[in-house]
NUFI-616965 format. One record per residue (C-alpha): residue number from 1; residue in three letters; x, y negated, z negated. Coordinates in pm, 1 decimal. Each point is the difference from the previous one (the first is absolute). Layout:
BEGIN
{node NUM; "ALA"; {X; Y; Z}}
...
# end
This chain:
BEGIN
{node 1; "UNK"; {-20952.5; 28291.2; -2183.6}}
{node 2; "UNK"; {194.9; -216.8; 241.3}}
{node 3; "UNK"; {192.5; -308.5; -101.9}}
{node 4; "UNK"; {-243.7; -239.8; 166.0}}
{node 5; "UNK"; {-299.6; 149.1; -183.9}}
{node 6; "UNK"; {192.7; -12.3; -327.7}}
{node 7; "UNK"; {95.6; -365.9; 41.4}}
{node 8; "UNK"; {-347.8; -98.3; 118.7}}
{node 9; "UNK"; {-165.4; 161.5; -301.5}}
{node 10; "UNK"; {262.6; -157.7; -222.6}}
{node 11; "UNK"; {-95.2; -346.2; 123.8}}
{node 12; "UNK"; {-369.8; 77.5; -41.6}}
{node 13; "UNK"; {62.0; 137.2; -349.5}}
{node 14; "UNK"; {194.9; -308.1; -108.5}}
{node 15; "UNK"; {-282.2; -222.1; 124.3}}
{node 16; "UNK"; {-261.7; 201.2; -186.0}}
{node 17; "UNK"; {218.9; 10.9; -309.3}}
{node 18; "UNK"; {21.6; -379.1; 3.5}}
{node 19; "UNK"; {-378.5; -19.2; -43.0}}
{node 20; "UNK"; {-4.1; 241.9; -290.8}}
{node 21; "UNK"; {305.2; -158.4; -160.4}}
{node 22; "UNK"; {-146.9; -350.9; -7.5}}
{node 23; "UNK"; {-324.8; 126.1; -153.2}}
{node 24; "UNK"; {189.9; 219.5; -247.0}}
{node 25; "UNK"; {190.9; -305.7; -124.8}}
{node 26; "UNK"; {-327.6; -136.9; -137.0}}
{node 27; "UNK"; {-69.0; 320.3; -191.1}}
{node 28; "UNK"; {347.7; 23.8; -147.6}}
{node 29; "UNK"; {13.4; -370.6; -95.1}}
{node 30; "UNK"; {-323.0; 14.5; -197.7}}
{node 31; "UNK"; {98.9; 325.4; -166.4}}
{node 32; "UNK"; {341.9; -138.4; -84.9}}
{node 33; "UNK"; {-150.0; -307.0; -170.8}}
{node 34; "UNK"; {-306.0; 137.1; -185.2}}
{node 35; "UNK"; {36.1; 376.6; 38.6}}
{node 36; "UNK"; {-329.3; 45.0; 186.5}}
{node 37; "UNK"; {-96.8; 101.4; 353.0}}
{node 38; "UNK"; {-197.2; -250.7; 205.8}}
{node 39; "UNK"; {-223.3; 232.1; 201.2}}
{node 40; "UNK"; {-164.7; -299.8; 167.1}}
{node 41; "UNK"; {329.1; -90.3; 169.7}}
{node 42; "UNK"; {-73.0; 205.7; 313.2}}
{node 43; "UNK"; {-322.3; -189.7; 49.7}}
{node 44; "UNK"; {185.8; -330.4; -29.2}}
{node 45; "UNK"; {212.3; 128.2; 289.9}}
{node 46; "UNK"; {-322.9; 71.7; 190.6}}
{node 47; "UNK"; {-125.3; -353.0; -65.4}}
{node 48; "UNK"; {330.2; -136.8; 129.2}}
{node 49; "UNK"; {-51.7; 196.9; 322.2}}
{node 50; "UNK"; {-351.7; -142.8; 43.0}}
{node 51; "UNK"; {114.7; -355.4; -72.0}}
{node 52; "UNK"; {275.6; 43.2; 260.4}}
{node 53; "UNK"; {-244.2; 128.1; 260.2}}
{node 54; "UNK"; {-242.8; -286.8; -66.2}}
{node 55; "UNK"; {288.7; -246.2; 15.9}}
{node 56; "UNK"; {120.4; 126.4; 338.0}}
{node 57; "UNK"; {-354.4; -12.7; 138.7}}
{node 58; "UNK"; {-50.0; -357.5; -122.8}}
{node 59; "UNK"; {334.3; -118.8; 138.1}}
{node 60; "UNK"; {-69.1; 158.2; 338.3}}
{node 61; "UNK"; {-340.2; -170.3; 2.7}}
{node 62; "UNK"; {144.5; -346.1; -65.4}}
{node 63; "UNK"; {263.3; 52.9; 268.3}}
{node 64; "UNK"; {323.9; 64.8; -191.2}}
{node 65; "UNK"; {217.3; 182.7; 255.1}}
{node 66; "UNK"; {337.9; -2.0; -176.9}}
{node 67; "UNK"; {37.4; 352.3; -138.8}}
{node 68; "UNK"; {271.6; -81.3; -261.0}}
{node 69; "UNK"; {-205.3; -297.4; -125.0}}
{node 70; "UNK"; {-316.4; 210.3; -17.6}}
{node 71; "UNK"; {177.2; 275.6; -194.5}}
{node 72; "UNK"; {149.7; -252.2; -244.0}}
{node 73; "UNK"; {-334.2; -172.2; -61.4}}
{node 74; "UNK"; {-184.7; 328.5; -44.1}}
{node 75; "UNK"; {269.6; 134.1; -231.5}}
{node 76; "UNK"; {-24.5; -305.1; -226.1}}
{node 77; "UNK"; {-378.8; 18.8; 2.6}}
{node 78; "UNK"; {-6.7; 372.2; -79.7}}
{node 79; "UNK"; {252.1; -39.3; -282.0}}
{node 80; "UNK"; {-199.5; -286.6; -149.5}}
{node 81; "UNK"; {-332.4; 184.7; -0.2}}
{node 82; "UNK"; {140.4; 328.0; -127.6}}
{node 83; "UNK"; {194.7; -186.5; -268.8}}
{node 84; "UNK"; {-332.1; -140.3; -118.8}}
{node 85; "UNK"; {-146.8; 349.8; -7.8}}
{node 86; "UNK"; {303.8; 133.8; -186.2}}
{node 87; "UNK"; {-32.6; -277.8; -257.9}}
{node 88; "UNK"; {-372.7; 71.9; -38.5}}
{node 89; "UNK"; {60.4; 373.7; -47.0}}
{node 90; "UNK"; {245.4; -70.9; -279.2}}
{node 91; "UNK"; {-231.6; -246.5; -173.6}}
{node 92; "UNK"; {-315.1; 210.7; 32.5}}
{node 93; "UNK"; {113.6; 361.6; -13.2}}
{node 94; "UNK"; {319.5; -8.3; -206.5}}
{node 95; "UNK"; {44.6; -297.9; -231.2}}
{node 96; "UNK"; {-314.8; 59.6; -211.4}}
{node 97; "UNK"; {107.8; 364.4; -48.8}}
{node 98; "UNK"; {372.3; -52.4; -51.8}}
{node 99; "UNK"; {0.1; 122.0; -358.6}}
{node 100; "UNK"; {-243.0; 286.1; 62.4}}
{node 101; "UNK"; {84.0; 368.3; 46.7}}
{node 102; "UNK"; {146.4; 62.8; 346.7}}
{node 103; "UNK"; {-309.0; 181.4; 121.8}}
{node 104; "UNK"; {-211.1; -318.7; -19.2}}
{node 105; "UNK"; {199.8; -214.8; 247.4}}
{node 106; "UNK"; {43.0; 305.0; 223.5}}
{node 107; "UNK"; {-377.5; 39.0; 29.0}}
{node 108; "UNK"; {-33.9; -376.5; 44.5}}
{node 109; "UNK"; {251.3; 3.4; 288.8}}
{node 110; "UNK"; {-181.3; 288.5; 171.6}}
{node 111; "UNK"; {-325.4; -192.8; -38.4}}
{node 112; "UNK"; {161.6; -310.2; 149.4}}
{node 113; "UNK"; {117.9; 211.4; 293.4}}
{node 114; "UNK"; {-355.2; 119.3; 66.5}}
{node 115; "UNK"; {-130.6; -356.8; -28.6}}
{node 116; "UNK"; {251.3; -131.8; 254.5}}
{node 117; "UNK"; {-71.8; 283.7; 243.7}}
{node 118; "UNK"; {-374.3; -58.3; -10.5}}
{node 119; "UNK"; {42.9; -376.4; 7.8}}
{node 120; "UNK"; {195.6; 19.7; 326.7}}
{node 121; "UNK"; {-240.7; 260.2; 138.7}}
{node 122; "UNK"; {-294.6; -232.3; -63.6}}
{node 123; "UNK"; {180.7; -313.7; 118.7}}
{node 124; "UNK"; {161.1; 146.6; 314.0}}
{node 125; "UNK"; {-209.7; 307.5; 74.0}}
{node 126; "UNK"; {90.3; 368.3; -8.3}}
{node 127; "UNK"; {115.0; 23.9; 361.7}}
{node 128; "UNK"; {367.4; -7.9; 89.7}}
{node 129; "UNK"; {136.2; -332.6; 117.7}}
{node 130; "UNK"; {253.5; -24.3; 280.2}}
{node 131; "UNK"; {231.0; -263.8; 141.3}}
{node 132; "UNK"; {188.3; -23.9; 326.9}}
{node 133; "UNK"; {379.7; 38.3; -11.9}}
{node 134; "UNK"; {167.1; -329.7; -84.4}}
{node 135; "UNK"; {370.8; 80.8; -15.5}}
{node 136; "UNK"; {125.5; 146.0; 328.3}}
{node 137; "UNK"; {335.4; 120.2; 117.4}}
{node 138; "UNK"; {215.2; 305.3; -58.2}}
{node 139; "UNK"; {355.4; 116.8; 44.6}}
{node 140; "UNK"; {106.2; 333.9; 144.4}}
{node 141; "UNK"; {337.2; 154.9; -80.0}}
{node 142; "UNK"; {159.8; 291.5; 176.6}}
{node 143; "UNK"; {123.5; 258.2; -252.2}}
{node 144; "UNK"; {88.4; 277.8; 241.1}}
{node 145; "UNK"; {-51.6; 129.7; 352.8}}
{node 146; "UNK"; {-363.5; -75.8; 76.7}}
{node 147; "UNK"; {-70.7; -73.8; -368.3}}
{node 148; "UNK"; {-125.1; -339.6; -116.4}}
{node 149; "UNK"; {-114.4; -153.5; -328.3}}
{node 150; "UNK"; {-251.5; -283.8; 7.5}}
{node 151; "UNK"; {-20.0; -261.0; -274.8}}
{node 152; "UNK"; {-272.4; -260.9; 19.2}}
{node 153; "UNK"; {62.4; -359.5; -96.8}}
{node 154; "UNK"; {-270.5; 32.9; -264.8}}
{node 155; "UNK"; {180.1; 295.8; -161.1}}
{node 156; "UNK"; {319.5; -204.5; -17.9}}
{node 157; "UNK"; {-188.7; -290.1; -159.6}}
{node 158; "UNK"; {-165.3; 230.5; -255.3}}
{node 159; "UNK"; {324.6; 168.9; -106.4}}
{node 160; "UNK"; {200.2; -325.2; -14.0}}
{node 161; "UNK"; {-274.6; -183.0; -190.4}}
{node 162; "UNK"; {-21.3; 283.4; -253.4}}
{node 163; "UNK"; {375.9; -5.4; -59.8}}
{node 164; "UNK"; {-0.5; -380.3; -40.4}}
{node 165; "UNK"; {-291.1; 8.2; -245.5}}
{node 166; "UNK"; {159.4; 278.3; -201.6}}
{node 167; "UNK"; {330.6; -188.2; -19.4}}
{node 168; "UNK"; {-172.3; -327.7; -86.8}}
{node 169; "UNK"; {-212.6; 153.3; -269.8}}
{node 170; "UNK"; {299.6; 181.7; -151.3}}
{node 171; "UNK"; {177.1; -336.1; -18.4}}
{node 172; "UNK"; {-302.2; -154.8; -172.4}}
{node 173; "UNK"; {-5.3; 274.0; -263.8}}
{node 174; "UNK"; {373.8; -14.2; -69.7}}
{node 175; "UNK"; {87.2; -368.6; 35.7}}
{node 176; "UNK"; {-296.8; -224.2; -81.1}}
{node 177; "UNK"; {-174.6; -109.0; -317.3}}
{node 178; "UNK"; {-316.3; 176.2; 116.4}}
{node 179; "UNK"; {194.9; 322.2; 40.2}}
{node 180; "UNK"; {147.5; -35.8; -347.8}}
{node 181; "UNK"; {-346.6; -59.6; -141.7}}
{node 182; "UNK"; {-130.5; 309.9; 178.5}}
{node 183; "UNK"; {285.5; 214.4; -129.3}}
{node 184; "UNK"; {-47.9; -134.2; -352.7}}
{node 185; "UNK"; {-373.7; 70.1; 14.7}}
{node 186; "UNK"; {71.3; 349.8; 126.9}}
{node 187; "UNK"; {232.2; 76.0; -290.9}}
{node 188; "UNK"; {-205.0; -152.2; -281.0}}
{node 189; "UNK"; {-295.5; -227.9; 69.1}}
{node 190; "UNK"; {-43.0; -101.0; -363.6}}
{node 191; "UNK"; {362.5; -102.3; -46.4}}
{node 192; "UNK"; {-1.6; -176.5; 337.7}}
{node 193; "UNK"; {-299.1; -206.5; -111.8}}
{node 194; "UNK"; {175.1; -86.9; -328.3}}
{node 195; "UNK"; {299.2; -123.0; 199.2}}
{node 196; "UNK"; {-212.4; -234.8; 210.6}}
{node 197; "UNK"; {-92.8; 211.4; 302.9}}
{node 198; "UNK"; {-355.5; -58.4; 120.3}}
{node 199; "UNK"; {-95.3; 368.7; 20.5}}
{node 200; "UNK"; {-346.1; -54.2; 147.8}}
{node 201; "UNK"; {135.0; -219.7; 276.8}}
{node 202; "UNK"; {285.0; 241.6; 72.2}}
{node 203; "UNK"; {-240.0; 291.9; 34.6}}
{node 204; "UNK"; {-233.8; -203.5; 221.9}}
{node 205; "UNK"; {288.6; -103.8; 224.8}}
{node 206; "UNK"; {105.1; 364.8; 25.3}}
{node 207; "UNK"; {-348.1; 95.8; 121.4}}
{node 208; "UNK"; {5.5; -292.9; 244.9}}
{node 209; "UNK"; {338.6; 101.3; 144.4}}
{node 210; "UNK"; {-107.2; 363.3; 34.3}}
{node 211; "UNK"; {-320.3; -104.9; 176.2}}
{node 212; "UNK"; {196.8; -226.2; 235.3}}
{node 213; "UNK"; {227.8; 288.2; 98.2}}
{node 214; "UNK"; {-309.8; 211.5; 64.2}}
{node 215; "UNK"; {-127.5; -280.1; 226.2}}
{node 216; "UNK"; {319.1; 20.0; 206.1}}
{node 217; "UNK"; {-52.8; 375.8; 37.6}}
{node 218; "UNK"; {-366.2; -59.5; 90.5}}
{node 219; "UNK"; {84.5; -250.3; 272.5}}
{node 220; "UNK"; {267.1; 229.8; 142.4}}
{node 221; "UNK"; {-244.1; 292.2; 0.5}}
{node 222; "UNK"; {-254.1; -213.4; 186.0}}
{node 223; "UNK"; {257.4; -87.2; 265.7}}
{node 224; "UNK"; {144.9; 351.4; 19.9}}
{node 225; "UNK"; {-315.4; 211.3; 10.0}}
{node 226; "UNK"; {-250.2; -256.4; 126.6}}
{node 227; "UNK"; {-286.8; 176.7; -180.6}}
{node 228; "UNK"; {-108.3; -41.3; -363.0}}
{node 229; "UNK"; {-300.2; 79.7; -217.4}}
{node 230; "UNK"; {-104.1; -46.3; -360.9}}
{node 231; "UNK"; {135.5; 342.0; -101.0}}
{node 232; "UNK"; {364.7; -36.9; 107.7}}
{node 233; "UNK"; {97.0; -131.8; -342.4}}
{node 234; "UNK"; {-87.8; 326.9; -173.8}}
{node 235; "UNK"; {214.8; 224.4; 220.4}}
{node 236; "UNK"; {295.1; -239.9; 18.3}}
{node 237; "UNK"; {-27.9; -75.2; -370.7}}
{node 238; "UNK"; {15.9; 366.3; -100.2}}
{node 239; "UNK"; {302.6; 62.0; 220.5}}
{node 240; "UNK"; {173.4; -316.9; -119.2}}
{node 241; "UNK"; {-64.4; 103.4; -359.5}}
{node 242; "UNK"; {151.4; 336.9; 87.9}}
{node 243; "UNK"; {300.7; -184.7; 143.0}}
{node 244; "UNK"; {39.8; -200.6; -321.0}}
{node 245; "UNK"; {-12.0; 315.7; -214.7}}
{node 246; "UNK"; {228.7; 186.4; 240.2}}
{node 247; "UNK"; {266.3; -270.4; -9.0}}
{node 248; "UNK"; {-39.7; -59.6; -373.1}}
{node 249; "UNK"; {-288.8; -208.1; -129.6}}
{node 250; "UNK"; {136.3; -330.7; -128.5}}
{node 251; "UNK"; {301.6; 2.4; 235.5}}
{node 252; "UNK"; {-11.1; -247.6; 288.9}}
{node 253; "UNK"; {260.8; 181.8; 213.1}}
{node 254; "UNK"; {-181.2; 322.3; -89.1}}
{node 255; "UNK"; {-326.3; -136.9; 139.1}}
{node 256; "UNK"; {161.3; -78.0; 334.4}}
{node 257; "UNK"; {184.6; 333.6; 3.9}}
{node 258; "UNK"; {-321.5; 187.1; -75.5}}
{node 259; "UNK"; {-181.0; -188.7; 276.1}}
{node 260; "UNK"; {271.6; 84.6; 252.0}}
{node 261; "UNK"; {-2.8; 367.1; -99.2}}
{node 262; "UNK"; {-376.1; 26.5; 40.7}}
{node 263; "UNK"; {15.4; -188.4; 330.3}}
{node 264; "UNK"; {266.6; 238.5; 131.5}}
{node 265; "UNK"; {-193.5; 306.8; -117.9}}
{node 266; "UNK"; {-315.3; -118.0; 175.2}}
{node 267; "UNK"; {197.6; -80.9; 314.4}}
{node 268; "UNK"; {196.9; 324.9; 29.1}}
{node 269; "UNK"; {-266.5; 243.3; -125.8}}
{node 270; "UNK"; {-204.3; 14.4; 325.8}}
{node 271; "UNK"; {318.0; 84.1; 193.1}}
{node 272; "UNK"; {34.3; 334.1; -178.8}}
{node 273; "UNK"; {-336.2; 79.0; -160.5}}
{node 274; "UNK"; {-374.2; -54.0; 32.4}}
{node 275; "UNK"; {-100.7; -366.7; -34.4}}
{node 276; "UNK"; {-299.6; 98.2; -217.3}}
{node 277; "UNK"; {233.9; 94.8; -286.0}}
{node 278; "UNK"; {206.5; -317.1; 0.5}}
{node 279; "UNK"; {-155.4; -146.1; -314.7}}
{node 280; "UNK"; {42.3; 336.1; -173.5}}
{node 281; "UNK"; {373.7; -22.8; 68.8}}
{node 282; "UNK"; {19.4; -353.2; -142.7}}
{node 283; "UNK"; {-165.9; 92.1; -327.1}}
{node 284; "UNK"; {188.1; 331.3; -9.1}}
{node 285; "UNK"; {330.1; -189.0; -3.6}}
{node 286; "UNK"; {-134.3; -218.8; -279.9}}
{node 287; "UNK"; {-91.0; 307.0; -206.4}}
{node 288; "UNK"; {347.6; 146.7; 46.7}}
{node 289; "UNK"; {165.3; -325.3; -105.2}}
{node 290; "UNK"; {-220.5; -27.6; -309.6}}
{node 291; "UNK"; {82.0; 359.4; -94.8}}
{node 292; "UNK"; {377.2; -25.8; 36.7}}
{node 293; "UNK"; {47.2; -375.2; -61.6}}
{node 294; "UNK"; {-303.3; -144.3; -183.7}}
{node 295; "UNK"; {137.8; -354.6; -4.9}}
{node 296; "UNK"; {25.9; -11.4; 380.0}}
{node 297; "UNK"; {306.8; -25.6; 218.5}}
{node 298; "UNK"; {128.0; -332.7; -136.7}}
{node 299; "UNK"; {-205.7; -27.4; -318.7}}
{node 300; "UNK"; {151.4; 0.8; -345.8}}
{node 301; "UNK"; {-147.4; 183.2; -297.8}}
{node 302; "UNK"; {-170.7; -225.3; -251.2}}
{node 303; "UNK"; {179.5; -35.7; -331.8}}
{node 304; "UNK"; {-253.7; -23.1; -277.4}}
{node 305; "UNK"; {104.6; -216.4; -292.0}}
{node 306; "UNK"; {-59.6; 141.5; -346.3}}
# end
């Protein structure tokens, strides 16, 4: 493999890992707060992609030609709608079952996932939806004699935006009252409530933030691929969940690390092996990590109080 192919696949892998990392943050946040997996999270990402596509179509219809303004407006709109869906999922599928055995909310979340898939299929149709490229421009760098690496402006935006969101969210968790409430709820929800923390509101806000991050990933996927359908949430959700487990479920840096690893595996695999077995490689790495390090790469073993 030449240096230009290596660097090109590295850029592509980092871009793909940014998608998975942002979605994985939603999984690991919810698990960190209430110890449950939100299997409807991938479909919230899918809804964010559809809202973004509809937003771009509407803005182009009314004559908005400023690309940065259109992206900003669509991003706010997608985050708002998906935040509403994230709040509704928590209220409908999780809060009534919070004290139940873990199997009950798990089944409820899977049912919510099926409902959202079929809802979008009925509302938008089963056919794939496409959009014309909006962000243009690319940069080519010479890395050797006759060897070049091309980075699109959209890839730069995706990677930079992911880093900024990760840094901003880490600051929120470590330095704000909301972050302290989330950490207190994670450690002991009952004691946090006795000390004045509104546990229900904290959990709802956590779902809303996770859904908003999924909306960012959905809008970026719409711009990057230009084609979406009602089923993209299932595939991306499973891989993002894999990324969260790989990095260490409950660890925010672990979620991003897991997303980057999966993105790099998917990017480099076709260079050496058959593309048809790419997903097998992703889940194979997950199995190896769970065998030799069950808590994930950055996860910590749970200490059970007795």
